C-alpha positions in Angstrom: -39.4 23.2 -0.8 -39.3 26.9 -0.2 -38.2 29.5 -2.7 -34.9 30.1 -1.0 -33.9 26.5 -1.2 -34.9 26.4 -4.9 -32.8 29.5 -5.5 -29.7 28.0 -3.8 -30.1 24.6 -5.6 -30.6 26.3 -9.0 -27.5 28.3 -8.4 -25.6 25.3 -7.2 -26.3 22.9 -10.1 -24.4 24.6 -13.0 -21.1 25.3 -11.1 -21.4 21.9 -9.4 -21.6 20.0 -12.7 -18.9 22.2 -14.4 -16.6 21.8 -11.4 -17.0 18.0 -11.4 -16.2 17.6 -15.1 -13.3 20.1 -14.8 -11.9 18.1 -11.8 -12.3 14.8 -13.7 -10.6 16.3 -16.7 -7.6 17.6 -14.8 -7.1 14.3 -12.9 -7.4 12.3 -16.1 -5.0 14.6 -17.9 -2.5 14.3 -15.0 -2.7 10.5 -15.6 -2.1 10.9 -19.3 0.7 13.4 -19.0 2.6 11.2 -16.6 2.0 7.8 -18.3 1.4 8.7 -22.0 4.6 6.8 -23.0 3.1 3.6 -21.5 0.1 3.8 -23.8 0.7 5.7 -27.0 2.7 4.1 -29.8 2.1 0.5 -28.7 -0.6 -0.5 -31.1 -3.5 0.4 -28.8 -6.6 1.5 -30.8 -8.5 4.6 -30.0 -11.5 2.6 -28.7 -9.3 0.7 -26.2 -7.6 4.0 -25.1 -11.0 5.6 -24.5 -12.1 2.6 -22.6 -9.0 2.7 -20.3 -9.6 6.5 -19.8 -13.2 5.8 -18.8 -12.2 3.2 -16.2 -9.6 5.6 -14.8 -12.1 8.4 -14.7 -14.5 6.2 -12.7 -11.8 5.2 -10.2 -11.0 8.9 -9.4 -14.5 9.9 -8.7 -13.9 9.9 -4.9 -11.0 12.3 -5.4 -13.0 14.6 -7.7 -16.2 15.1 -5.7 -14.6 16.9 -2.7 -13.1 19.6 -4.9 -16.4 19.8 -6.8 -18.4 20.7 -3.7 -15.7 23.1 -2.5 -15.6 25.1 -5.8 -19.3 25.2 -6.2 -20.0 26.4 -2.6 -17.3 29.2 -2.9 -18.7 30.3 -6.3 -22.4 30.2 -5.3 -22.1 32.0 -1.9 -19.4 34.4 -3.2 -21.7 35.3 -6.1 -24.7 35.8 -3.7 -22.6 38.0 -1.5 -21.2 40.0 -4.4 -24.7 40.8 -5.7 -25.9 41.6 -2.1 -28.5 38.9 -2.3 -27.0 37.3 0.8 -27.2 40.6 2.7 -30.9 41.0 1.6 -31.7 37.5 3.0 -29.9 38.3 6.3 -31.8 41.6 6.6 -35.0 39.7 6.1 -34.2 37.7 9.2 -32.9 34.6 7.5 -29.7 33.2 9.2 -26.7 32.0 7.2 -27.3 28.4 8.5 -30.8 28.4 7.0 -29.5 29.8 3.7 -26.9 27.0 3.7 -29.5 24.3 4.3 -29.9 23.4 0.6 -26.1 23.3 0.2 -25.7 21.1 3.2 -28.3 18.7 1.7 -26.4 18.7 -1.6 -23.1 18.1 0.2 -24.7 15.2 2.2 -25.9 13.6 -1.0 -22.5 14.1 -2.5 -20.9 12.4 0.4 -23.2 9.4 -0.1 -22.3 9.3 -3.8 -18.6 9.4 -2.8 -19.1 6.5 -0.5 -21.0 4.6 -3.2 -18.2 5.3 -5.7 -15.5 4.3 -3.3 -17.3 1.1 -2.2 -18.6 -0.2 -5.6 -17.5 1.9 -8.6 -13.8 2.3 -7.8 -13.0 -1.4 -7.1 -14.9 -2.5 -10.2 -13.2 0.1 -12.3 -9.8 -0.8 -11.0 -10.4 -4.5 -11.8 -11.7 -3.7 -15.3 -8.8 -1.4 -16.0 -6.3 -4.0 -14.8 -7.9 -6.8 -16.8 -8.3 -4.8 -20.0 -4.8 -3.4 -20.0 -3.2 -6.8 -19.2 -5.1 -8.4 -22.0 -4.0 -5.7 -24.4 -0.3 -6.1 -23.4 -0.5 -9.9 -23.6 -1.9 -9.8 -27.1 1.5 -8.7 -28.5 4.4 -8.5 -26.2 6.6 -7.0 -28.9 4.6 -3.8 -28.6 6.1 -3.1 -25.2 9.7 -3.2 -26.5 10.7 0.2 -27.7 13.7 1.3 -29.6 16.7 2.2 -27.4 14.7 1.7 -24.2 15.4 -1.1 -21.6 12.4 -3.2 -21.0 11.9 -4.8 -17.6 8.5 -6.4 -18.3 9.8 -9.9 -18.6 10.6 -11.4 -15.2 14.4 -11.8 -14.6 15.2 -10.4 -18.0 16.2 -7.0 -19.3 15.8 -6.4 -23.0 17.0 -3.6 -25.2 16.5 -3.3 -28.9 18.4 -0.7 -30.9 16.1 -0.5 -34.0 12.7 -2.0 -35.0 11.4 -2.5 -38.5 8.1 -1.0 -39.6 6.4 -4.4 -39.4 7.2 -4.6 -35.6 9.0 -7.9 -35.9 12.4 -7.3 -37.4 14.9 -6.0 -34.9 18.6 -5.0 -34.9 21.2 -4.4 -32.2 19.7 -6.6 -29.5 21.0 -6.8 -25.9 19.5 -9.2 -23.3 20.6 -9.4 -19.6 19.7 -12.6 -17.8 19.2 -11.8 -14.0 17.8 -15.2 -13.1 20.9 -16.2 -11.1 20.7 -15.7 -7.3 24.1 -13.9 -7.4 23.2 -10.6 -9.2 26.8 -9.7 -9.5 27.5 -12.4 -12.1 27.5 -11.3 -15.7 25.1 -13.1 -18.0 24.3 -11.2 -21.2 23.5 -11.9 -24.8 24.3 -9.6 -27.8 23.0 -10.1 -31.4 23.2 -8.1 -34.6 19.7 -8.7 -35.8 16.7 -11.0 -35.4 13.0 -11.3 -35.3 10.5 -11.3 -32.4 6.9 -12.6 -32.5 4.2 -14.3 -30.5 2.9 -17.6 -32.0 -0.9 -17.6 -32.5 -2.8 -19.2 -29.6 0.3 -19.5 -27.6 1.5 -18.2 -24.3 5.1 -17.8 -25.6 7.1 -14.9 -26.9 9.9 -15.9 -29.3 13.1 -14.0 -30.3 15.0 -15.5 -33.3 18.5 -14.0 -33.0 21.3 -14.0 -35.6 25.1 -13.4 -35.5 25.7 -12.8 -31.8 27.6 -13.7 -28.7 26.8 -14.7 -25.1 29.0 -13.7 -22.2 28.5 -15.7 -19.0 30.4 -15.6 -15.7 30.6 -18.8 -13.6 32.0 -19.8 -10.2 35.3 -21.7 -10.4 34.9 -24.9 -8.3 38.6 -25.3 -7.8 39.2 -21.8 -6.3 36.6 -20.2 -4.1 37.4 -16.6 -4.9 38.0 -17.0 -8.7 35.4 -17.0 -11.4 35.3 -18.6 -14.8 34.2 -16.6 -17.9 32.5 -18.2 -20.9 32.2 -16.5 -24.3 30.0 -18.3 -26.9 29.5 -17.2 -30.5 26.4 -18.3 -32.5 25.0 -17.9 -35.9 21.4 -18.3 -34.8 19.7 -18.5 -31.4 16.1 -18.9 -30.5 15.2 -17.4 -27.2 11.7 -18.3 -25.8 10.0 -16.4 -23.0 7.0 -17.7 -21.1 4.2 -15.2 -21.2 3.4 -16.0 -17.6 6.7 -14.4 -16.8 5.5 -11.2 -18.6 5.2 -9.3 -15.4 2.6 -6.6 -15.7 3.7 -3.6 -13.6 0.3 -2.1 -12.7 2.0 0.4 -10.4 3.4 2.1 -13.6 -0.2 3.2 -14.4 -1.1 4.2 -10.8 -4.0 1.7 -10.9 -4.7 -1.5 -9.1 -1.3 -1.3 -7.3 -2.4 -3.6 -4.5 -5.2 -6.1 -3.9 -7.0 -3.8 -1.4 -7.7 -1.4 -4.3 -9.9 -4.1 -5.8 -12.0 -4.7 -2.7 -15.2 -3.0 -1.3 -15.8 -2.2 2.4 -17.3 -5.6 3.2 -14.4 -7.4 1.6 -11.9 -5.1 3.4 -13.5 -5.9 6.7 -13.3 -9.6 6.0 -9.7 -9.2 5.0 -8.9 -7.4 8.3 -10.6 -10.1 10.3 -8.7 -12.8 8.4 -5.4 -11.1 9.0 -6.2 -11.0 12.7 -6.9 -14.7 12.7 -3.9 -15.6 10.6 -1.7 -13.5 12.9 -2.9 -15.4 16.0 -2.6 -18.8 14.3 0.9 -17.9 13.1 2.0 -16.8 16.6 0.6 -20.0 18.1 1.9 -22.5 15.5 5.3 -21.0 14.9 6.2 -19.7 18.3 4.4 -21.3 21.3 4.2 -24.8 19.9 7.9 -24.8 18.8 9.7 -22.7 21.3 9.8 -25.2 24.1 7.7 -23.0 26.4 5.0 -25.6 26.8 6.8 -28.5 28.4 5.5 -31.6 30.1 5.3 -30.0 33.5 2.8 -27.3 32.3 0.8 -30.1 30.6 0.7 -32.0 33.9 -0.3 -28.9 35.9 -3.1 -28.2 33.4 -4.3 -31.8 33.6 -4.1 -31.7 37.4 -6.3 -28.5 37.4 -8.8 -30.3 35.2 -8.8 -33.3 37.5 -10.0 -31.0 40.3 -13.0 -30.3 38.2 -13.7 -34.1 38.0 -12.2 -34.5 34.5 -10.1 -37.6 34.1 -6.6 -37.4 32.8 -5.9 -38.6 29.3 -3.9 -41.7 28.9 -0.9 -40.0 27.4 -0.6 -37.5 30.2 -0.8 -40.3 32.8 2.0 -42.2 31.1 4.1 -39.0 30.9 3.6 -38.4 34.7 4.6 -42.0 35.5 7.6 -41.7 33.3 8.7 -38.5 34.9 8.3 -39.9 38.4 10.4 -42.9 37.4 13.1 -40.5 36.1 13.1 -38.6 39.4 13.5 -41.8 41.5 16.4 -43.0 39.3 18.1 -39.7 39.7 17.7 -39.8 43.5 19.1 -43.4 43.6 22.1 -42.3 41.5 22.8 -39.3 43.7 22.9 -41.5 46.8 25.7 -43.5 45.3 27.9 -40.5 44.9 30.1 -38.8 47.6 28.9 -35.2 48.0 32.3 -34.0 49.3 34.2 -35.4 46.3 31.6 -33.9 44.0 31.9 -30.4 45.5 35.7 -30.6 45.5 35.8 -31.7 41.9 33.2 -29.2 40.6 33.6 -25.9 42.5 31.2 -23.5 40.9 33.3 -20.5 41.9 36.2 -21.7 39.7 34.1 -22.6 36.6 32.9 -20.0 34.0 30.4 -22.4 32.5 28.6 -25.7 33.4 29.9 -27.2 30.2 33.3 -27.8 32.0 31.6 -30.2 34.4 31.4 -32.7 31.5 34.1 -34.6 29.7 35.8 -32.9 26.8 34.3 -35.2 24.2 30.8 -35.0 25.7 31.1 -31.2 26.1 31.8 -30.7 22.3 28.8 -32.9 21.4 26.6 -31.0 23.8 27.8 -27.6 22.6 27.2 -28.6 18.9 23.7 -29.9 19.8 22.9 -26.8 21.9 24.1 -24.5 19.1 22.0 -26.3 16.5 18.9 -26.2 18.6 19.4 -22.5 19.5 19.9 -21.6 15.9 16.8 -23.5 14.9 14.7 -21.8 17.6 16.1 -18.4 16.6 15.3 -19.0 13.0 11.7 -20.0 13.8 11.3 -17.0 16.1 12.7 -14.7 13.4 10.4 -16.2 10.7 7.5 -15.8 13.1 8.3 -12.1 13.7 8.7 -11.4 10.0 5.3 -13.0 9.2 3.8 -11.0 12.1 5.2 -7.8 10.7 3.9 -8.7 7.3 0.4 -9.4 8.6 0.5 -6.2 10.6 1.5 -4.1 7.6 -1.0 -5.6 5.2 -3.8 -5.2 7.8 -2.8 -1.6 8.2 -3.1 -1.0 4.5 -6.5 -2.6 4.4 -7.6 -0.5 7.4 -6.3 2.6 5.8 -8.3 2.0 2.6 -11.5 1.2 4.6 -11.4 4.4 6.6 -10.4 6.5 3.6 -13.8 5.7 2.1 -15.5 7.3 5.0 -13.0 10.2 5.4 -13.3 11.2 1.7 -17.1 11.1 2.1 -17.0 13.3 5.2 -14.6 15.8 3.7 -17.4 16.8 1.2 -19.5 18.1 4.1 -16.4 19.8 5.7 -15.6 21.5 2.4 -19.1 23.0 2.2 -18.6 24.6 5.7 -15.3 26.0 4.4 -16.5 27.1 0.9 -19.9 28.6 1.7 -18.8 30.8 4.7 -15.6 31.7 2.9 -17.6 32.8 -0.2 -19.9 35.0 1.9 -16.9 36.7 3.5 -14.7 37.4 0.4 -17.8 38.4 -1.6 -16.3 37.3 -4.9 -18.0 35.0 -7.5 -17.0 33.6 -10.8 -14.1 31.3 -11.6 -11.2 33.6 -10.5 -10.8 34.1 -6.8 -13.0 31.3 -5.7 -11.1 28.8 -7.8 -7.8 29.9 -6.3 -9.2 29.5 -2.8 -10.6 26.1 -3.6 -7.3 24.9 -5.1 -5.4 26.0 -1.9 -7.7 23.9 0.4 -7.9 21.0 -2.0 -4.1 20.8 -2.3 -3.9 20.9 1.5 -6.3 17.9 1.5 -4.2 16.0 -1.0 -0.9 16.8 0.8 -2.3 15.7 4.1 -3.8 12.5 2.5 -0.4 11.6 1.0 1.4 12.5 4.2 -0.9 10.2 6.2 -0.3 7.3 3.8 3.5 7.8 3.9 3.6 8.0 7.7 1.4 4.9 8.0 3.6 3.0 5.6 6.6 3.8 7.7 4.7 2.8 10.9 4.9 6.3 12.4 1.1 6.8 12.3 -1.8 4.4 12.8 -4.0 3.5 9.8 -7.1 5.1 11.3 -5.4 8.3 12.3 -3.7 8.5 8.8 -7.0 8.1 7.1 -8.7 10.8 9.2 -5.8 13.2 9.2 -7.1 15.6 6.5 -10.5 15.9 8.3 -8.8 16.5 11.7 -6.7 19.3 10.2 -9.5 20.9 8.1 -12.4 20.7 10.5 -11.0 23.4 12.8 -10.6 25.7 9.7 -14.3 25.0 8.8 -15.4 25.8 12.4 -13.3 29.0 12.4 -14.5 30.3 9.0 -18.1 29.4 9.8 -17.9 31.3 13.1 -16.5 34.3 11.3 -19.3 34.2 8.7 -22.1 33.8 11.2 -20.8 36.8 13.1 -20.5 38.9 9.9 -16.8 39.2 10.5 -13.8 39.2 8.2 -10.1 38.3 8.5 -8.8 41.8 9.3 -8.1 40.7 12.9 -6.3 37.7 11.7 -4.2 39.8 9.3 -3.4 42.3 12.1 -2.4 39.5 14.5 -0.2 37.8 11.8 1.4 41.2 11.0 2.3 41.7 14.7 3.8 38.3 14.9 5.9 38.9 11.7 7.1 42.2 12.9 8.1 40.8 16.3 9.9 38.0 14.5 11.8 40.4 12.3 12.7 42.7 15.2 13.8 39.8 17.4 
C-alpha cells in the first residue's frame, strides 16, 4: 500500500467511526422518541430495555452505513481541499480518481458489510426483538393497561381503566367494549366501579374480577326485522377471563417485524417469491380453469384424438364419453325428424322473441332461470375469489421482491454516496462537522424520501417492486456523475448558479 492510500485511510477511519455511531444514535433516539410510551412505565427492567435497543440498533445498520460513508467522504476530502493537500497531490500529477481509490475500496467494503447486515444481521435482530418483546408483554398483561388510556391489545376487546393501585392489580372505573359480534354497530359494553386484574401463575389466561357494575347489550329482535332489543344487566361480581392467545401483539407499533418478509434473508425471500409464483399458477388452475366450465367434454375428446394420432390409445373413460355423446346426437336427430319444421318456425319466430327462455313452458322457464342464476352466481363467486387470491399473491410477492432488491440497492448506495461526497468535498473545500454535515443530511434525506416514496408507490401498485427498490439509486447516480465530472475538471457550481438565476429571473418576469 502506498503512502497516499495510507494517508486517505487514516483520515477516513476517525470520521467514519464517529459518523456511524452518530447515525446509529440518531436513528435509535428517533425510535425511542416515537415509541417511548410503549416501553417505559410498564415494568420493563433496564437490562431488557438495553437488550431491545441493541436489537433495534442492529436492524438499522443497513440504514446507517450509507450516511456514514457520505459524511466521512465529505469531511475527509473537504478537509484535504481546505488544507490544500488535495491541490498539492494534483500538482504532483496524481489524479482525483487515484486519490479516491482508498475511499472507493472502503466504500466497497462498506457495501459488502451492508449486504451482510441486511441478509443475516437484520432478519435475526428482528426475530430476536419480536420474540423478546412478546415474551415481556405476555409475562404480565396488566402492565399494558394504562390509566385513562384505551387498550386494543386484546383481540375483539377494548379496555379502559380509570385508576390503578400501586400494586398494579387493583383497578377502578372500568370500561370494556366487546367487539366480537359481526355487526359492529351493536352496543355491547360492560361498566364496573372497581375490581382486580391478574394473570394466574403458569397460565395462559388474564383475569379481571369486577365488582358493582352493569352490562349493556343490544340484540336483534326476531319478531321485527328493523327493531332491536336492549338488555341491561346489573351485577355484584363478574369474572372476565381473556385468553392470552388473543393478546394480539401489535409489532407495527414498534416499527419492527411488521411483516414476515422482515424476518427472512435473501435465500428465503427468493424461495418465497418462487412459492408465490407456484401458488398463483395452482390457484388459477384449480379455482378457475377446472371450475369455470371452459374445459368441457369436446375439448377432452379433441385432446385425446390428437394423442391417438401419436399412437396413444384413448382412456376408457374418454371412449365411454364419446360413445355417450354420439348416442345423444343420434337421439336428437331422430326426435327432430318427428317434428314439423314449418310448425316449429311459426310457433317460435326468433324475430318476435327477446330471449330463448320464452320457447319453454312457463313452469320449465322458471326452473331453468333459477338454475341458471344459481350456477352463474356460483361461477361468479369462484371467479371473484380466484381474482382476490391472485391479487393477494401478487401483492405479497411484490413486497418480498421489494425487500430482496432493497438489500442490494442499499449496498450500492454506499458506493454512490462516495462519488457524491468525495467530489463535493473537494469542490466546496470545507472540512469539519459543519458544512459537510449539512450537505450529507440533504442527500441522505433525499435518499430516505425516495425510498419511502418507492415503497408507497409499490404498495398502491403504481410502481413495480424492482423499480421502487432501485429508485433512490436511479435518482442519485446522475448527481454522482455530474458532481464527479465537475471535480475531475476542477470546476465549481458557478455556472449552475448562473443558469438557475437566469431561469428564476425569466420565471419572475414572465
